C-alpha positions, 0 to 999 in steps of 0.5 A: 812556477807550477802554474806556468809549467802546466800552461806551457805543457798545455800550449805544446799539447794543443799545438801538437794536436793541431799539427797532427790534424793538419797532417791527417787532413793533407794525407786524406786529401792527397789521395783524392787529388791523385785520384782526381788527376788520374781520372782526368788523365784517364778521361781522354783515354776513355774518350779515345776508346769510344767507338765514335772516336775509333770510326773517326780515326778509321776515316782519317786513316787514308790521310796517313798513307804514303800516297797522301804524303807524296801529295803534301806541300809542307814539311813535317812540323818539327822541320818547319817549327823546330823541336826540343832535344832531350837535353833541353836545347831548342833546335830552330825550324826553317822553311824547306826550300826545294829547287824549282819550288816543288812541293815537299812530297814531290821532292821526296818522290824525286829523292826516292828516284835518286836513291834508286839510282845509287842502289843501281850503281851499287848492285848492278855496276858494283860501284863502291857497293859496301857504302853506296848500298846502305847510303842509298837504302838509308835515303829511301827510308828517310824519304818515305812519308810519315815513316819518321825513321830520322825524326827526333824524339818528342819531348815535353818542353816543361818536364823535358821527358821523352813522350815519344822516342825518335826514329832509329836513324836519328839515334844512329846519327847522333851516336856515331856521326855527330860524335865523330865516332864512326869515322874513327872506327872506320879508320881503325879498320882501314889501318888494319887492312893497309900495308904501308910497306910500299911507302916505307920502301919508296918514301919519295912516293909520299910526295905524290900523295901530297900533290894529289891533295891539290884538288882539296884547295881547288874545291875550297876556292871554288866554293868561295867563288860560287858564293861570290857569283851566286850570292842569292842562291848559294851561301858557302862560308869558310867552314862550308868551303873547307868541308866541300874541299875535303872531297878532293881527298877521295876519303869518305871517313875524313870528309864525314869527320871534318864536315860534322865538325865544321858544316854538319848541315852539308853532311848528306851532300858531301858524303854522297859526293865523296863516296860517289866519286870514289866509286867512279874512280875507274871512269873519271881518272883514266881520261885525265891520266891519258891526257896528262901523261904521254905514251912514252912515260906511261911505259916507264918500268920502275925498279922492284921495291926492296924488302921491308923488315918487320921492325920497320913496319912496326916502328912506322905507325909509332913514328907517324903518330909521334910526328903528328902529335908534335906538329899537328895535334888536331889530326891525331884522332884520324891519324892515331886510329889508322896507326892503331889498326896498322900496328895491330896488323904488323905486330903479329900473332899476339894481337892478331885477334884485334887486327882481325876484329878491326878489319872484319867484324867491326868495320863491317858493322860500322859501315852499315850504320855509317851508310844508313846514317849518311843516307838519313841526310838525303832528305829532299829539303837538304839535298834538292837545292842549288847548294847541293848541285854546287857541291856535286860539281865542286866535288868532281872538280876537286877529284879531277884536280887531285888526279891531275896534281898527282900525275903532274908531280910524277912527271916532275919527279921523273925529270928530277930524280935519278931513278925513273918514276912512272907518272901514272902512279901519281893518280893513286895519290887520291886516297881511294884505297886500293881502287885508285892503285888498281886504276893506275896499274890498269892504265899502265898495262894498256901501254905495256902489258908487262909493266905491273905498277900495282905495288908501286902505286900503293905507296902514293895511295896509302900516303894519300890516306895520311895526307888527306887526314893531315889536311883535314886536321889543318883545316879544322885547326884554322876554322874551329 
């Protein structure tokens, strides 16, 4: 028995000594492996630091200038071959088809000219400068060759580590537009700046705002019609058609919100069309209004609006939100953000700091980032194609149709209702707040210099904001 115990102890001692020896050997070889790997990794660095390599880089420096970039025929590799996101998702590449078969660099040059035109409209003509200026400037940035301001991060496909961060406009877009956060924040600011008093005082003007959404469905059907007429060059499905149609609501944040959910690849063209036509309200609307509304009806004087109490103004956003939640939950994000801002506005001094922040600092900051993010989608491969030209045409039709629908509804209501309604205020049903209301007032003053329609036009104007958000919620529910 004693011999057996001694033999077991000897065997355990021998096994333990072998294990310790293996551990020491591994510990000794591991630093060597690390040193070898570090030396191998440092070898390229030493090689690139060689003066011959530096001379070769200097000679190739001319190939990285913008001048050579404008001469390029092919798009960047990440567009043609695809790229991997930090989450591991593979984004497929596709060929850049620019209208007329132009080289990629020439397309970038044309887009720079278009963006300079947008900046001209914003700075010189004053057309929606708060948004057209950052959109146009973002377009300039993204079309600068080799700048990479909207390029995705470079990700190692094996380790999924970010080897090189993406451009700052890429992160702006992913953070605020892809998530739908920026439009929601814009709507909070819009609500904090909007007075729903004229709509509460004259609720029937909500019908004018609803009629002005007619242009949305005109553009929707038009997009499907273009696909049937030109199947080889234009391919709009139902989701794309709904996103294009929402341009008729003349509400930029709503158009962006719906497009990011249904057709994000069309975001640049749709956003530019929506904001451009909003800026061109004083040019597009008056001829349509004069054509559809006869002189005698343009001179109609409306009754003065009644006083709206504070209690009514406080209860209104809560009632609208509850009705929206009961009838159309998909529109709650848009409607809810507007009503939150408006509730803070109407409650009074207790939350005035919140309302002031939404209406000033927050909306200003988000407007800058949203404009630059939208401008980043004005890359030539996404804008210079037949589909974009079709979107711009359909946007004009939608906007004109919305203006016409509001005016015709005003004429109909003027014949049916006891109290007269000036049909000109129906054109304000497109939710370009408050520019459309000002245009209604201006055209009315042309016929009667004493007939002020501004406050009356604000009723359909603010109802158009609600109407376009509701239509967007309906379209999203049907297409998601």
